[in-house]
N, C-alpha and C positions, 0 to 999 in steps of 0.2 A: 625592608624586604622581609617577607615571612617565607621561611624555607619549608620544603616538603617534610623535612625531619622534625620540624617543629609542629606543623599541622597534625601529622601522624606520629604519635609518640606511643611507644610500648609502656603499658602501665598495668595498673591493677584496679579492679572494680571496687565499689559500684559507681563512683562519681568522679569525674575529672576535676570539678571545682571543689567538691566536698571531701574527697579522698586523696586524689593525686596532688591537688594543690596544697592542702594542708601538710601532707608528707614532705613535699618539696620546701615549703616554708620552714618547717621544723627542722629540716636538715640544714637549711641555710643559717637558721639561728644557731644551731650547734657548731657549725663551722666558724661563725662569727665569735662564739665564746672562745674558741681555740685561737682564733686570729688576734683577738683583743687581749689575749693572755689572762682571762678571768675564769677559765673552765675549772681549774683546780681549787679555786676559792668559792666555787658555787656549792651551796648546800641543797637548793632545790630550784626547780624551774616551775614558774607559774604561767599558765596559758589561758587566755580568754578567747572564746569564739563568739563572734558577733553577727547580728543580722540573720540571714538565711543560714549561715552556718550554725548560729545559736538555735534557730527554729527547727531545723531538720538534720543537724549534725550527728545526732545519736544514730538515727536511722540509716545515715549514709556512712557510718564508720569513720566520722572525722576525728573522734578521739583517739581511736586506734592508730589511725594514720599519723597523728601528731607524735604519739609515743614511739612508733617505729622510726619516724623521721629524726627525732632527737637521738635515737641510738645509732643513727648513721645510715639507715636503710633508704634505698631510693626506689621509686615506683617501677622502674624497669628491671631492677635486679632483686627485689625482695622475693623471698621463697613464699609464695602464696599458701603453701601447705603448712607453713610454720607459723602463720600470723596468729591465729587464735591461741595456740599453745604459748607463744611468747607473751601476749597480752595477759594471759592467765598467770604467768610467772611474775610479771611486773606488778600486777595487782596484788598477788599473794606476798611478795617479797617487799613491796612498797618501795621499790627502787628502780630507777632508770639507769642504764649504763650509757651515758652520753658518749656518742662517737665510739662506742665499744671500749672505752678506756677509763672513764671516771663515773662512779656510782653517785647519784644524787637522790635524795628523798622524793617519794612520790605517793601522795594520799589523794585519791581521785576527787573526793569532795572538796578539798582545799585547793588543789593545784591545777585542776581542769574544770573550768566553769563555762556555762552556756548562757548567752545573753541575746534576747530578741531584738534589742535596739542596735541599729546599724551604726558602724563607724563612718566618718566622712569618706567620700570618694567612691565607695562601692559597697554593695550589701554583703559581700563575703569578706569580712575583716577578722583579723587575728592580732592579738597582742601577746608578746612573749616577754617575760621577765626573768632574769637570772638573779637569784637572791642569796645572801648569806644566811647563816642560821638565825641572825637577829632580825631578818627581814630587810636588810639594806639591799636596795636594787644595784646590782653591779652593772648590768646591761639591760636595756630595753629595745625591742624592735617592734614595728607594726608592719604587717604584711597584708596584701589583698590577693585573694584567689579569683582572678578576673574571667575565668571560663576556659575550657579546653586544657586545663592543667597549667596554664600560664600563672606565674606569681610575680608580683612586684612589691617592692619595698617602699614604705612611706607614702607620700602624696603623689605618686606618678603611676596610677594603676593601669593606664592605657599605653604605656611605652611598648613599642613593638620589641620583639625579642632579639632579632639579629641586626647588628649594625656592621655592614660590609659594603664595599663598592658593588653597585648593582648596575649592570650595563643597560638594562631597560627597565627603569623604575616606573611604576604606575600606581595611582591611588583610586582611580574610578574605572568603572567598566568602559566608559567612553575613551579613556586614555589608553586602556588595554587594547581595544579594538583599533584605535588609531595606529598603535605600534605595530600590530599585525598587518594592518594594510601597508604601512610604510616599509616593512621588512619582507612582505609577501610570505609570511609564515603563519603556521598555526599557533594557538595558544600554548600547547605543550611544548613546541620548539622554542618559544620565547622563554618559558620558565626553565627549560633545560639549559639554555644559555646563561641565565641568571644563577642557576645552581652551580654551574661550573666556575663562577667567581668565588664560590665558597669552599669547594673541594674538588678533587679530581673526578671526572665523570664515572670512572670505574668504582670509586668509593661511594658515590651517590647511587649507582646501580646496585651495588652490593647491599646497601642500607635499605633501599626500597625493596628488593627481593626478600630481605629479612623481615620487613614489616608485612609483606604480603603472606610470608610463611607463617607468621604469628596469627594473622587473621584466619588463615586456613586451619591452623591447629585449634583455634577457638571455636570454629564451627564444628570441627570433629569432636572436640570435647563436649560441647553443648548437645551434640546428637547422641553421646554416649552416656553422659551423667544423668542418672535417674533421680527421683525423689522430689522433696519440696525445697523451696528457697528459704534461706535464713530469715528469721524474724517471726513475730506473732501472726502475720497474715496466712502463713502456711500455704502459700501459692505453689501449686503443683507445676513442675517442669513439664512442658508440652512437646518440645523439640524431639525427644527419643521416640515417643509414640508416633508423631508425624513422620519421622524419618523412616520407621519400620513400615508404615502404611505406603509411602511413596516408593520405597524400595520394592515392595511387593507389587505395586502397580507398574513399576517401570516407566519409561518415557516413550520409547519407540512404538509400543503397541497401544498407547492411550489415544482415544479419539477425542479427548477433551482439548480443545484448542487453547484453553487457558491453564492447562496443567503446569506450565512453566511457572506461573504465579504462585502455585503451591510450594514449589522448591524455593522460590525467592522468599516466601514467608517463612519457610523452614530455616533458611541461612540467618535471616534477621532474628528470629526467635531464639536460635541456638546461641547466637553471640550475646544477646542481651540477657539471656538466662544465666550464662557464664558470668557476665558482668555483675548481675544482681547478686551472684553467689560469691563475689569478691575474687573471681578468677583473673587469669591473665588476658588482657584485651589491648586493642589499639585505640587509643583516643582518636576520634575521626568525625568532627573536630572535638567532640566531647565524648564522655563515657555514656551519658544518658542516650546519645544518639549513635552509639558505636556500631550498631548492627547494620545501618543503612548502606554505607559504602561497601563493606564486605559482601552483603547480600547482592548488590548490583553488580559487583565484580565477579561474584561466582556466577551470576546470570550470564555475563558476558563471556567467561571462559566455557561454560557448559553449553549455552544455547546459541552463541553467535558463531557462524562458520568462519574459519580463519583466525580465530582469536588466539593470541599468543602473549608471551611475557613482555615483549616490546609494547604491546597495546596496554598491558597492565600499568607499565611505567608511564606511558602517555596519559593514562586515566589519572594516575596520581598527580602528575604535574598540572593538569588542567583543574583538577578539584583543588589543588593548592592555590592556584590564581584566584579561584572564587572565594575560598576561605579568607584570603588576604583582603579582599574587598569588604567582606562582612566584619572582620576584625578591625580594619582601619576605619570604617565608617558607621559601624553599629555595634554589635556585641555577639559574643558566642556564649553568654552567660544566661542560663535560665533564671537566675536570681536577679538578673538586671532587666531582661526583656521578655521573659516567659520561654516556653518551649519552642516558640518560632525562632529563638536563637540557637536552639540545639537541633531538634528534628528538622525544623524548617531550613537551616543552613545546610545540614547534612544532605537533605533531599536536593537542595539546589546544586550542591557540590557533585553529588552522584549523577544528577541529570546532565550536568555539564560534561563530566568525565566520560559518561557513556556516549553521549552525542559526538564527542571528539573521536573516540575509537570507532564509531560507526561511520566516520567519514564526513561529519558536519564541518561547514565553514565556520570561522570565528563567530560571525554574526549569528549562525544557528546555534552555536554553543551558548552564546550569550543569551539568546532566546530561551534555550532549554533551562538555564539557570534561573532566569526570570520566571518562568512558568512554575518551577519547582518551589519558589518561595512565595509567589503571588497566592497560591492556594494553600498556604500554611500561615498567612498573616493572621495575627491575633491568637495563635495557639498558646494556651495557658500551660503553666507548669504546676501541676496540682498532684504530686505523688501521694497516694494513700499511705498513711502511717509514716510519711517522710522517707520512703523507701523507693529505690528505682526499680519498682516492679509493676504496679498498676498505676496508670495506664501506659507506663513508659515502654514496656516490652512490646505490646501490640502496636504502639505508635511507630516503632522502628519498621514493623512489617509494613504497615500502611505507607510510611514514607518511602520505603524501597520501591513498592509498587508504583507509587505516584512519580518517583524519579524516572523510572522506566517509560512510563506513559509521557511525561514531559519531554523526554529525549526524542521519543517517536513523533510526538506532535511537532517538535521544532524541525525535525528532519523533513517532514511533509511540507514545510514552508520554505520560503527563500531567505529567511533571517530577518526580514522586515516585520516590525511589530509595533504596536502603538505604544505600549508601556515598556520602558526600558529597565534594565536590571538596576541601574543607579536609582531610578525613582522607586523601585520596589524596596531597595535597601533602606532608602530614606524613610519610606512609609513604615517599614519594620521598626526602625529605630523610634520613630515618633509614636507608633502604636505601643511599643514596649514602655516608653516614658509615660503614656497615658494609662497603662494598665495599673489597676490597683495592686498594692503590694501583695495582697492575699492570694493573688493568682500567679505569684513569681517565686516558686520554690520555698514556700513557707508552710505549706500544708494547712492553710487556714482558709482555703477556698476551693470551689470546683468539686471535683470527685473526692478530694481529700476529706471533705466534710459531709458529702452525700452518700458515701459508701460506708457501711457499718463494719468496723473492724471486729472480727470474731476471734 
């Protein structure tokens, strides 16, 4: 079972697989040093980033994330305003304070290296070595960042995160729909019951409310923070200007029947500009696609009559069920299947969640999710300069609008459709396998090589 609190994780930008994952892996390694009683003997830690991490890790802040993780920081708790200052201190002093209690040597050119060749099992591989002053390896661990901030150790990169009794397990869309028919329930009700096997319902409600509050705070920050995004591309933030324009125009007086879509674009841009700047975001289900679910949820709250927090919770539960199908049967990793595994999956999740809260039947919800992915099949991951800026930010805006359209199309039907969600997920997986490596978060194909970096 994949829990709602694992699909939607509070973290730090700009990437779930290249920032959040490496930070969590480094933290796990630091804990292993303490657990194996070799921490105090360690003179230095050597880290190798492989595959997509090696190709675009510098632009995604993977190295920074590793250093912070070794010091004991975690994505949901790290002070985003202190990150750059702490990295400067580590670089200047050439020391890492592992778990905040043991100083080890750190020379960037020697102890943190990037390698384009992938390790077995997944393109996002990491090797950690704890060494004595003489170079003797005290402890070695291999980790894989498999998308969405999920990290696994060794040769089991696709292990699901939660192992707990599940009242209503499902592995396919067909099984999910069959359970809903059997129980006479909606998808969100089924997921709610499964979540209750993990924790008290009131605790789940509080956590989901907290996730929604972080999403709203991220939108507010994205609308307020001016300037340009980090890095050599000098991409200007657009959300503040768009927010001022829309505030001036208002919504009730507008005669533009599509004005709501401008607000949806604003919400998505605001989130992903914050993500690109290394701000606090919610992985949903990845950071590169973190703006789609919040944008569609904001659309629901602002433009759908009768919208309430109960609906927000049902949205999250439904989106979680769809995310589980993709993680179980395909991938959430842009390095593995391209951006169809990020923006495509987020679009599918958001379409399903919106359809659910608009009163769709389980069959209509499944149809909405299918439409959301079907028209993202083959979407490549080609970040210019190895940064989650171009075309990633705009893709979130387009993905959010597409999700709303998919939900509305599904609601106009009766749930019967020719292509099933399971068939689309299978196609997405196969398309990702066929996709050339240069189109999968390596910045060696697509827009990444056809846009001149200035």
